[in-house]
PyMOL commands that place a pseudoatom at each C-alpha (Angstrom):
pseudoatom trace, name=CA, resn=UNK, resi=1, chain=A, elem=C, hetatm=0, pos=[-0.044, 0.040, -0.125]
pseudoatom trace, name=CA, resn=UNK, resi=2, chain=A, elem=C, hetatm=0, pos=[1.258, 3.188, -0.804]
pseudoatom trace, name=CA, resn=UNK, resi=3, chain=A, elem=C, hetatm=0, pos=[1.038, 6.762, 0.942]
pseudoatom trace, name=CA, resn=UNK, resi=4, chain=A, elem=C, hetatm=0, pos=[-0.435, 9.803, -1.351]
pseudoatom trace, name=CA, resn=UNK, resi=5, chain=A, elem=C, hetatm=0, pos=[-0.220, 13.422, -1.103]
pseudoatom trace, name=CA, resn=UNK, resi=6, chain=A, elem=C, hetatm=0, pos=[-3.628, 14.501, -2.312]
pseudoatom trace, name=CA, resn=UNK, resi=7, chain=A, elem=C, hetatm=0, pos=[-3.457, 18.010, -3.571]
pseudoatom trace, name=CA, resn=UNK, resi=8, chain=A, elem=C, hetatm=0, pos=[-6.620, 20.541, -4.254]
pseudoatom trace, name=CA, resn=UNK, resi=9, chain=A, elem=C, hetatm=0, pos=[-6.201, 22.634, -7.941]
pseudoatom trace, name=CA, resn=UNK, resi=10, chain=A, elem=C, hetatm=0, pos=[-7.420, 26.020, -7.422]
pseudoatom trace, name=CA, resn=UNK, resi=11, chain=A, elem=C, hetatm=0, pos=[-5.748, 27.950, -4.690]
pseudoatom trace, name=CA, resn=UNK, resi=12, chain=A, elem=C, hetatm=0, pos=[-3.369, 25.109, -3.684]
pseudoatom trace, name=CA, resn=UNK, resi=13, chain=A, elem=C, hetatm=0, pos=[-1.111, 24.175, -6.745]
pseudoatom trace, name=CA, resn=UNK, resi=14, chain=A, elem=C, hetatm=0, pos=[-2.476, 27.284, -8.594]
pseudoatom trace, name=CA, resn=UNK, resi=15, chain=A, elem=C, hetatm=0, pos=[-3.875, 30.796, -8.525]
pseudoatom trace, name=CA, resn=UNK, resi=16, chain=A, elem=C, hetatm=0, pos=[-7.267, 31.210, -7.468]
pseudoatom trace, name=CA, resn=UNK, resi=17, chain=A, elem=C, hetatm=0, pos=[-9.450, 32.957, -9.908]
pseudoatom trace, name=CA, resn=UNK, resi=18, chain=A, elem=C, hetatm=0, pos=[-12.774, 31.780, -9.487]
pseudoatom trace, name=CA, resn=UNK, resi=19, chain=A, elem=C, hetatm=0, pos=[-14.536, 30.070, -12.062]
pseudoatom trace, name=CA, resn=UNK, resi=20, chain=A, elem=C, hetatm=0, pos=[-11.913, 28.509, -14.238]
pseudoatom trace, name=CA, resn=UNK, resi=21, chain=A, elem=C, hetatm=0, pos=[-13.710, 29.395, -17.622]
pseudoatom trace, name=CA, resn=UNK, resi=22, chain=A, elem=C, hetatm=0, pos=[-10.527, 30.003, -20.005]
pseudoatom trace, name=CA, resn=UNK, resi=23, chain=A, elem=C, hetatm=0, pos=[-7.358, 27.830, -19.959]
pseudoatom trace, name=CA, resn=UNK, resi=24, chain=A, elem=C, hetatm=0, pos=[-5.578, 31.352, -20.612]
pseudoatom trace, name=CA, resn=UNK, resi=25, chain=A, elem=C, hetatm=0, pos=[-6.406, 32.229, -17.039]
pseudoatom trace, name=CA, resn=UNK, resi=26, chain=A, elem=C, hetatm=0, pos=[-4.816, 29.339, -15.400]
pseudoatom trace, name=CA, resn=UNK, resi=27, chain=A, elem=C, hetatm=0, pos=[-1.119, 29.878, -13.628]
pseudoatom trace, name=CA, resn=UNK, resi=28, chain=A, elem=C, hetatm=0, pos=[0.424, 27.579, -11.386]
pseudoatom trace, name=CA, resn=UNK, resi=29, chain=A, elem=C, hetatm=0, pos=[2.400, 28.651, -8.453]
pseudoatom trace, name=CA, resn=UNK, resi=30, chain=A, elem=C, hetatm=0, pos=[6.223, 28.932, -9.198]
pseudoatom trace, name=CA, resn=UNK, resi=31, chain=A, elem=C, hetatm=0, pos=[6.798, 25.959, -6.180]
pseudoatom trace, name=CA, resn=UNK, resi=32, chain=A, elem=C, hetatm=0, pos=[4.285, 23.576, -7.638]
pseudoatom trace, name=CA, resn=UNK, resi=33, chain=A, elem=C, hetatm=0, pos=[6.418, 21.846, -9.612]
pseudoatom trace, name=CA, resn=UNK, resi=34, chain=A, elem=C, hetatm=0, pos=[9.461, 21.401, -7.351]
pseudoatom trace, name=CA, resn=UNK, resi=35, chain=A, elem=C, hetatm=0, pos=[6.906, 20.389, -4.641]
pseudoatom trace, name=CA, resn=UNK, resi=36, chain=A, elem=C, hetatm=0, pos=[5.334, 17.727, -6.867]
pseudoatom trace, name=CA, resn=UNK, resi=37, chain=A, elem=C, hetatm=0, pos=[8.868, 16.596, -7.746]
pseudoatom trace, name=CA, resn=UNK, resi=38, chain=A, elem=C, hetatm=0, pos=[9.676, 15.745, -4.571]
pseudoatom trace, name=CA, resn=UNK, resi=39, chain=A, elem=C, hetatm=0, pos=[7.060, 13.522, -3.874]
pseudoatom trace, name=CA, resn=UNK, resi=40, chain=A, elem=C, hetatm=0, pos=[7.473, 12.013, -7.217]
pseudoatom trace, name=CA, resn=UNK, resi=41, chain=A, elem=C, hetatm=0, pos=[11.333, 11.687, -5.840]
pseudoatom trace, name=CA, resn=UNK, resi=42, chain=A, elem=C, hetatm=0, pos=[10.001, 10.275, -2.315]
pseudoatom trace, name=CA, resn=UNK, resi=43, chain=A, elem=C, hetatm=0, pos=[7.893, 7.226, -3.914]
pseudoatom trace, name=CA, resn=UNK, resi=44, chain=A, elem=C, hetatm=0, pos=[4.863, 8.746, -2.464]
pseudoatom trace, name=CA, resn=UNK, resi=45, chain=A, elem=C, hetatm=0, pos=[1.804, 9.216, -5.096]
pseudoatom trace, name=CA, resn=UNK, resi=46, chain=A, elem=C, hetatm=0, pos=[1.041, 12.573, -6.334]
pseudoatom trace, name=CA, resn=UNK, resi=47, chain=A, elem=C, hetatm=0, pos=[-2.518, 12.982, -7.060]
pseudoatom trace, name=CA, resn=UNK, resi=48, chain=A, elem=C, hetatm=0, pos=[-4.779, 16.005, -8.297]
pseudoatom trace, name=CA, resn=UNK, resi=49, chain=A, elem=C, hetatm=0, pos=[-8.132, 16.036, -6.701]
pseudoatom trace, name=CA, resn=UNK, resi=50, chain=A, elem=C, hetatm=0, pos=[-10.654, 18.882, -8.244]
pseudoatom trace, name=CA, resn=UNK, resi=51, chain=A, elem=C, hetatm=0, pos=[-14.096, 19.936, -7.611]
pseudoatom trace, name=CA, resn=UNK, resi=52, chain=A, elem=C, hetatm=0, pos=[-15.174, 21.518, -10.836]
pseudoatom trace, name=CA, resn=UNK, resi=53, chain=A, elem=C, hetatm=0, pos=[-18.882, 22.377, -10.862]
pseudoatom trace, name=CA, resn=UNK, resi=54, chain=A, elem=C, hetatm=0, pos=[-18.428, 25.097, -13.205]
pseudoatom trace, name=CA, resn=UNK, resi=55, chain=A, elem=C, hetatm=0, pos=[-19.155, 21.967, -15.975]
pseudoatom trace, name=CA, resn=UNK, resi=56, chain=A, elem=C, hetatm=0, pos=[-22.549, 20.990, -13.874]
pseudoatom trace, name=CA, resn=UNK, resi=57, chain=A, elem=C, hetatm=0, pos=[-23.707, 24.636, -13.999]
pseudoatom trace, name=CA, resn=UNK, resi=58, chain=A, elem=C, hetatm=0, pos=[-23.098, 25.055, -17.379]
pseudoatom trace, name=CA, resn=UNK, resi=59, chain=A, elem=C, hetatm=0, pos=[-20.336, 27.989, -17.284]
pseudoatom trace, name=CA, resn=UNK, resi=60, chain=A, elem=C, hetatm=0, pos=[-17.583, 25.746, -19.386]
pseudoatom trace, name=CA, resn=UNK, resi=61, chain=A, elem=C, hetatm=0, pos=[-17.047, 22.243, -20.847]
pseudoatom trace, name=CA, resn=UNK, resi=62, chain=A, elem=C, hetatm=0, pos=[-14.870, 19.398, -19.797]
pseudoatom trace, name=CA, resn=UNK, resi=63, chain=A, elem=C, hetatm=0, pos=[-12.420, 20.197, -22.497]
pseudoatom trace, name=CA, resn=UNK, resi=64, chain=A, elem=C, hetatm=0, pos=[-11.768, 23.443, -20.536]
pseudoatom trace, name=CA, resn=UNK, resi=65, chain=A, elem=C, hetatm=0, pos=[-10.506, 21.336, -17.904]
pseudoatom trace, name=CA, resn=UNK, resi=66, chain=A, elem=C, hetatm=0, pos=[-8.578, 19.061, -20.120]
pseudoatom trace, name=CA, resn=UNK, resi=67, chain=A, elem=C, hetatm=0, pos=[-6.948, 22.413, -21.252]
pseudoatom trace, name=CA, resn=UNK, resi=68, chain=A, elem=C, hetatm=0, pos=[-6.026, 23.311, -17.874]
pseudoatom trace, name=CA, resn=UNK, resi=69, chain=A, elem=C, hetatm=0, pos=[-4.535, 20.111, -16.970]
pseudoatom trace, name=CA, resn=UNK, resi=70, chain=A, elem=C, hetatm=0, pos=[-2.924, 20.183, -20.014]
pseudoatom trace, name=CA, resn=UNK, resi=71, chain=A, elem=C, hetatm=0, pos=[-0.788, 23.665, -18.934]
pseudoatom trace, name=CA, resn=UNK, resi=72, chain=A, elem=C, hetatm=0, pos=[-0.210, 22.295, -15.703]
pseudoatom trace, name=CA, resn=UNK, resi=73, chain=A, elem=C, hetatm=0, pos=[1.243, 18.624, -16.738]
pseudoatom trace, name=CA, resn=UNK, resi=74, chain=A, elem=C, hetatm=0, pos=[3.270, 20.752, -19.143]
pseudoatom trace, name=CA, resn=UNK, resi=75, chain=A, elem=C, hetatm=0, pos=[4.705, 22.727, -16.778]
pseudoatom trace, name=CA, resn=UNK, resi=76, chain=A, elem=C, hetatm=0, pos=[5.281, 19.986, -14.218]
pseudoatom trace, name=CA, resn=UNK, resi=77, chain=A, elem=C, hetatm=0, pos=[6.966, 17.930, -17.383]
pseudoatom trace, name=CA, resn=UNK, resi=78, chain=A, elem=C, hetatm=0, pos=[9.587, 21.262, -17.689]
pseudoatom trace, name=CA, resn=UNK, resi=79, chain=A, elem=C, hetatm=0, pos=[10.504, 20.623, -14.080]
pseudoatom trace, name=CA, resn=UNK, resi=80, chain=A, elem=C, hetatm=0, pos=[10.951, 16.487, -14.066]
pseudoatom trace, name=CA, resn=UNK, resi=81, chain=A, elem=C, hetatm=0, pos=[7.494, 15.859, -12.088]
pseudoatom trace, name=CA, resn=UNK, resi=82, chain=A, elem=C, hetatm=0, pos=[4.229, 14.203, -12.505]
pseudoatom trace, name=CA, resn=UNK, resi=83, chain=A, elem=C, hetatm=0, pos=[0.746, 13.548, -11.397]
pseudoatom trace, name=CA, resn=UNK, resi=84, chain=A, elem=C, hetatm=0, pos=[0.171, 9.928, -10.629]
pseudoatom trace, name=CA, resn=UNK, resi=85, chain=A, elem=C, hetatm=0, pos=[-3.123, 10.808, -11.315]
pseudoatom trace, name=CA, resn=UNK, resi=86, chain=A, elem=C, hetatm=0, pos=[-5.789, 13.665, -11.617]
pseudoatom trace, name=CA, resn=UNK, resi=87, chain=A, elem=C, hetatm=0, pos=[-9.566, 13.043, -10.234]
pseudoatom trace, name=CA, resn=UNK, resi=88, chain=A, elem=C, hetatm=0, pos=[-12.158, 16.061, -11.342]
pseudoatom trace, name=CA, resn=UNK, resi=89, chain=A, elem=C, hetatm=0, pos=[-15.682, 15.889, -9.952]
pseudoatom trace, name=CA, resn=UNK, resi=90, chain=A, elem=C, hetatm=0, pos=[-17.772, 17.602, -12.546]
pseudoatom trace, name=CA, resn=UNK, resi=91, chain=A, elem=C, hetatm=0, pos=[-20.847, 17.508, -10.827]
pseudoatom trace, name=CA, resn=UNK, resi=92, chain=A, elem=C, hetatm=0, pos=[-23.260, 20.618, -9.400]
pseudoatom trace, name=CA, resn=UNK, resi=93, chain=A, elem=C, hetatm=0, pos=[-23.297, 20.765, -6.042]
pseudoatom trace, name=CA, resn=UNK, resi=94, chain=A, elem=C, hetatm=0, pos=[-27.076, 19.547, -5.898]
pseudoatom trace, name=CA, resn=UNK, resi=95, chain=A, elem=C, hetatm=0, pos=[-26.502, 16.437, -7.853]
pseudoatom trace, name=CA, resn=UNK, resi=96, chain=A, elem=C, hetatm=0, pos=[-25.699, 14.273, -4.941]
pseudoatom trace, name=CA, resn=UNK, resi=97, chain=A, elem=C, hetatm=0, pos=[-22.796, 12.475, -5.971]
pseudoatom trace, name=CA, resn=UNK, resi=98, chain=A, elem=C, hetatm=0, pos=[-19.904, 10.746, -3.957]
pseudoatom trace, name=CA, resn=UNK, resi=99, chain=A, elem=C, hetatm=0, pos=[-17.065, 12.274, -5.639]
pseudoatom trace, name=CA, resn=UNK, resi=100, chain=A, elem=C, hetatm=0, pos=[-17.774, 16.253, -4.586]
pseudoatom trace, name=CA, resn=UNK, resi=101, chain=A, elem=C, hetatm=0, pos=[-15.497, 17.197, -1.848]
pseudoatom trace, name=CA, resn=UNK, resi=102, chain=A, elem=C, hetatm=0, pos=[-15.689, 17.110, 1.096]
pseudoatom trace, name=CA, resn=UNK, resi=103, chain=A, elem=C, hetatm=0, pos=[-17.299, 13.278, 0.030]
pseudoatom trace, name=CA, resn=UNK, resi=104, chain=A, elem=C, hetatm=0, pos=[-14.639, 10.890, -0.356]
pseudoatom trace, name=CA, resn=UNK, resi=105, chain=A, elem=C, hetatm=0, pos=[-15.165, 9.436, -3.877]
pseudoatom trace, name=CA, resn=UNK, resi=106, chain=A, elem=C, hetatm=0, pos=[-12.217, 10.603, -5.284]
pseudoatom trace, name=CA, resn=UNK, resi=107, chain=A, elem=C, hetatm=0, pos=[-10.109, 9.290, -2.477]
pseudoatom trace, name=CA, resn=UNK, resi=108, chain=A, elem=C, hetatm=0, pos=[-11.463, 6.138, -2.307]
pseudoatom trace, name=CA, resn=UNK, resi=109, chain=A, elem=C, hetatm=0, pos=[-11.364, 5.605, -6.115]
pseudoatom trace, name=CA, resn=UNK, resi=110, chain=A, elem=C, hetatm=0, pos=[-7.844, 6.393, -5.962]
pseudoatom trace, name=CA, resn=UNK, resi=111, chain=A, elem=C, hetatm=0, pos=[-7.228, 4.097, -3.147]
pseudoatom trace, name=CA, resn=UNK, resi=112, chain=A, elem=C, hetatm=0, pos=[-8.565, 1.196, -4.966]
pseudoatom trace, name=CA, resn=UNK, resi=113, chain=A, elem=C, hetatm=0, pos=[-7.162, 2.225, -8.398]
pseudoatom trace, name=CA, resn=UNK, resi=114, chain=A, elem=C, hetatm=0, pos=[-3.454, 2.750, -7.120]
pseudoatom trace, name=CA, resn=UNK, resi=115, chain=A, elem=C, hetatm=0, pos=[-3.373, 0.651, -3.772]
pseudoatom trace, name=CA, resn=UNK, resi=116, chain=A, elem=C, hetatm=0, pos=[-3.092, 3.585, -1.621]
pseudoatom trace, name=CA, resn=UNK, resi=117, chain=A, elem=C, hetatm=0, pos=[-3.406, 3.668, 2.350]
pseudoatom trace, name=CA, resn=UNK, resi=118, chain=A, elem=C, hetatm=0, pos=[-5.559, 6.626, 3.155]
pseudoatom trace, name=CA, resn=UNK, resi=119, chain=A, elem=C, hetatm=0, pos=[-5.109, 6.636, 6.656]
pseudoatom trace, name=CA, resn=UNK, resi=120, chain=A, elem=C, hetatm=0, pos=[-1.090, 6.999, 5.789]
pseudoatom trace, name=CA, resn=UNK, resi=121, chain=A, elem=C, hetatm=0, pos=[-2.004, 9.892, 3.284]
pseudoatom trace, name=CA, resn=UNK, resi=122, chain=A, elem=C, hetatm=0, pos=[-2.052, 13.661, 3.312]
pseudoatom trace, name=CA, resn=UNK, resi=123, chain=A, elem=C, hetatm=0, pos=[-4.727, 16.046, 1.815]
pseudoatom trace, name=CA, resn=UNK, resi=124, chain=A, elem=C, hetatm=0, pos=[-3.322, 19.821, 1.174]
pseudoatom trace, name=CA, resn=UNK, resi=125, chain=A, elem=C, hetatm=0, pos=[-5.684, 22.602, 0.387]
pseudoatom trace, name=CA, resn=UNK, resi=126, chain=A, elem=C, hetatm=0, pos=[-7.017, 25.856, 0.814]
pseudoatom trace, name=CA, resn=UNK, resi=127, chain=A, elem=C, hetatm=0, pos=[-10.305, 25.223, 2.128]
pseudoatom trace, name=CA, resn=UNK, resi=128, chain=A, elem=C, hetatm=0, pos=[-12.180, 23.563, 4.738]
pseudoatom trace, name=CA, resn=UNK, resi=129, chain=A, elem=C, hetatm=0, pos=[-13.863, 21.165, 2.391]
pseudoatom trace, name=CA, resn=UNK, resi=130, chain=A, elem=C, hetatm=0, pos=[-10.425, 19.434, 1.680]
pseudoatom trace, name=CA, resn=UNK, resi=131, chain=A, elem=C, hetatm=0, pos=[-9.620, 19.311, 5.486]
pseudoatom trace, name=CA, resn=UNK, resi=132, chain=A, elem=C, hetatm=0, pos=[-12.944, 17.479, 6.109]
pseudoatom trace, name=CA, resn=UNK, resi=133, chain=A, elem=C, hetatm=0, pos=[-12.414, 15.368, 3.342]
pseudoatom trace, name=CA, resn=UNK, resi=134, chain=A, elem=C, hetatm=0, pos=[-9.106, 14.060, 4.736]
pseudoatom trace, name=CA, resn=UNK, resi=135, chain=A, elem=C, hetatm=0, pos=[-11.078, 13.521, 8.011]
pseudoatom trace, name=CA, resn=UNK, resi=136, chain=A, elem=C, hetatm=0, pos=[-13.616, 11.608, 6.416]
pseudoatom trace, name=CA, resn=UNK, resi=137, chain=A, elem=C, hetatm=0, pos=[-10.949, 9.029, 5.099]
pseudoatom trace, name=CA, resn=UNK, resi=138, chain=A, elem=C, hetatm=0, pos=[-8.799, 9.123, 8.126]
pseudoatom trace, name=CA, resn=UNK, resi=139, chain=A, elem=C, hetatm=0, pos=[-5.742, 11.336, 6.296]
pseudoatom trace, name=CA, resn=UNK, resi=140, chain=A, elem=C, hetatm=0, pos=[-4.111, 14.003, 7.681]
pseudoatom trace, name=CA, resn=UNK, resi=141, chain=A, elem=C, hetatm=0, pos=[-5.011, 17.355, 6.497]
pseudoatom trace, name=CA, resn=UNK, resi=142, chain=A, elem=C, hetatm=0, pos=[-3.180, 20.412, 5.704]
pseudoatom trace, name=CA, resn=UNK, resi=143, chain=A, elem=C, hetatm=0, pos=[-4.660, 23.904, 4.918]
pseudoatom trace, name=CA, resn=UNK, resi=144, chain=A, elem=C, hetatm=0, pos=[-2.605, 25.780, 2.927]
pseudoatom trace, name=CA, resn=UNK, resi=145, chain=A, elem=C, hetatm=0, pos=[-2.872, 29.952, 3.235]
pseudoatom trace, name=CA, resn=UNK, resi=146, chain=A, elem=C, hetatm=0, pos=[-2.488, 30.525, -0.300]
pseudoatom trace, name=CA, resn=UNK, resi=147, chain=A, elem=C, hetatm=0, pos=[-5.816, 30.546, -2.503]
pseudoatom trace, name=CA, resn=UNK, resi=148, chain=A, elem=C, hetatm=0, pos=[-8.726, 30.894, 0.135]
pseudoatom trace, name=CA, resn=UNK, resi=149, chain=A, elem=C, hetatm=0, pos=[-6.702, 29.452, 3.104]
pseudoatom trace, name=CA, resn=UNK, resi=150, chain=A, elem=C, hetatm=0, pos=[-6.136, 32.714, 5.108]
pseudoatom trace, name=CA, resn=UNK, resi=151, chain=A, elem=C, hetatm=0, pos=[-9.953, 33.476, 4.845]
pseudoatom trace, name=CA, resn=UNK, resi=152, chain=A, elem=C, hetatm=0, pos=[-10.824, 29.581, 5.467]
pseudoatom trace, name=CA, resn=UNK, resi=153, chain=A, elem=C, hetatm=0, pos=[-8.984, 29.552, 8.646]
pseudoatom trace, name=CA, resn=UNK, resi=154, chain=A, elem=C, hetatm=0, pos=[-10.423, 32.418, 10.210]
pseudoatom trace, name=CA, resn=UNK, resi=155, chain=A, elem=C, hetatm=0, pos=[-13.956, 32.024, 9.195]
pseudoatom trace, name=CA, resn=UNK, resi=156, chain=A, elem=C, hetatm=0, pos=[-13.644, 28.225, 10.330]
pseudoatom trace, name=CA, resn=UNK, resi=157, chain=A, elem=C, hetatm=0, pos=[-11.826, 28.739, 13.913]
pseudoatom trace, name=CA, resn=UNK, resi=158, chain=A, elem=C, hetatm=0, pos=[-14.754, 27.091, 15.663]
pseudoatom trace, name=CA, resn=UNK, resi=159, chain=A, elem=C, hetatm=0, pos=[-15.099, 24.262, 13.324]
pseudoatom trace, name=CA, resn=UNK, resi=160, chain=A, elem=C, hetatm=0, pos=[-14.559, 21.069, 15.053]
pseudoatom trace, name=CA, resn=UNK, resi=161, chain=A, elem=C, hetatm=0, pos=[-12.808, 19.387, 12.164]
pseudoatom trace, name=CA, resn=UNK, resi=162, chain=A, elem=C, hetatm=0, pos=[-9.506, 21.420, 12.345]
pseudoatom trace, name=CA, resn=UNK, resi=163, chain=A, elem=C, hetatm=0, pos=[-6.993, 20.982, 9.857]
pseudoatom trace, name=CA, resn=UNK, resi=164, chain=A, elem=C, hetatm=0, pos=[-4.176, 19.030, 11.554]
pseudoatom trace, name=CA, resn=UNK, resi=165, chain=A, elem=C, hetatm=0, pos=[-1.718, 21.261, 9.992]
pseudoatom trace, name=CA, resn=UNK, resi=166, chain=A, elem=C, hetatm=0, pos=[-1.621, 24.914, 8.734]
pseudoatom trace, name=CA, resn=UNK, resi=167, chain=A, elem=C, hetatm=0, pos=[1.280, 25.887, 6.544]
pseudoatom trace, name=CA, resn=UNK, resi=168, chain=A, elem=C, hetatm=0, pos=[2.124, 29.123, 3.920]
pseudoatom trace, name=CA, resn=UNK, resi=169, chain=A, elem=C, hetatm=0, pos=[1.941, 27.165, 0.582]
pseudoatom trace, name=CA, resn=UNK, resi=170, chain=A, elem=C, hetatm=0, pos=[1.918, 23.748, -0.884]
pseudoatom trace, name=CA, resn=UNK, resi=171, chain=A, elem=C, hetatm=0, pos=[6.220, 23.317, -0.980]
pseudoatom trace, name=CA, resn=UNK, resi=172, chain=A, elem=C, hetatm=0, pos=[5.998, 24.130, 3.060]
pseudoatom trace, name=CA, resn=UNK, resi=173, chain=A, elem=C, hetatm=0, pos=[3.258, 21.336, 3.191]
pseudoatom trace, name=CA, resn=UNK, resi=174, chain=A, elem=C, hetatm=0, pos=[5.336, 19.035, 1.458]
pseudoatom trace, name=CA, resn=UNK, resi=175, chain=A, elem=C, hetatm=0, pos=[8.749, 19.805, 2.933]
pseudoatom trace, name=CA, resn=UNK, resi=176, chain=A, elem=C, hetatm=0, pos=[6.805, 19.056, 6.385]
pseudoatom trace, name=CA, resn=UNK, resi=177, chain=A, elem=C, hetatm=0, pos=[5.414, 15.708, 4.910]
pseudoatom trace, name=CA, resn=UNK, resi=178, chain=A, elem=C, hetatm=0, pos=[9.057, 14.564, 3.895]
pseudoatom trace, name=CA, resn=UNK, resi=179, chain=A, elem=C, hetatm=0, pos=[10.937, 15.542, 6.545]
pseudoatom trace, name=CA, resn=UNK, resi=180, chain=A, elem=C, hetatm=0, pos=[8.562, 13.480, 8.740]
pseudoatom trace, name=CA, resn=UNK, resi=181, chain=A, elem=C, hetatm=0, pos=[7.306, 17.050, 10.836]
pseudoatom trace, name=CA, resn=UNK, resi=182, chain=A, elem=C, hetatm=0, pos=[3.446, 16.073, 9.875]
pseudoatom trace, name=CA, resn=UNK, resi=183, chain=A, elem=C, hetatm=0, pos=[3.649, 11.982, 11.030]
for i in range(1, 183): cmd.bond("trace and resi %d" % i, "trace and resi %d" % (i + 1))
show_as sticks, trace
zoom trace
C-alpha cells in the first residue's frame, strides 16, 4: 500500500481566480512543480483532486478542464515532475454525487485504483472542504494559506474539524510531510 499526497487544484497548486472558464487564465504557483517533483522522488503518489462544478453549472465544459490540466502537466514536465493521477468531480453541488469534496469518492477511487493507504496519506488544500475530506477518510489534513486559505482559517476557527497542520503554501506542506514533521 502506498502513501499519497492529495492536492486541491485552484488556490493550492495554482492561483485562485474563481471559475476557470478559460485555460488562458490558468497560472500554477512557481513552487508547485518543484514540490510535486519532491513527492515523486519520495515514492509517494502525487494525486490532484478537484471539484469543477462549473461543468455541472454550464459555465464551461470538460474540454476546458482538460486544457487547464494540459497546461499544468506541461509545467510539471518542464521540471521533471508529474501527477500519478488526476481526479475531477464535474457535478453541480445539488447533484448528490459521492465524488464532490468533502465527500470521499475521489479518494476512495484512488485508494482502489492505486493501492493507496488513506490512513497514511495527506490531503492538502486551501478550503475546509479539503480538510473535511481528509477527516472523512482518516488522512492528515493540511491547510495552505494560499488561495482562500487565510479567509477559510478565520471563518472556520470554531469548526470542530480543524486541519492537522497549517502552512504557508504547497512547498511548505510537502517539506513538512517529507521531513516527518507531519507524521
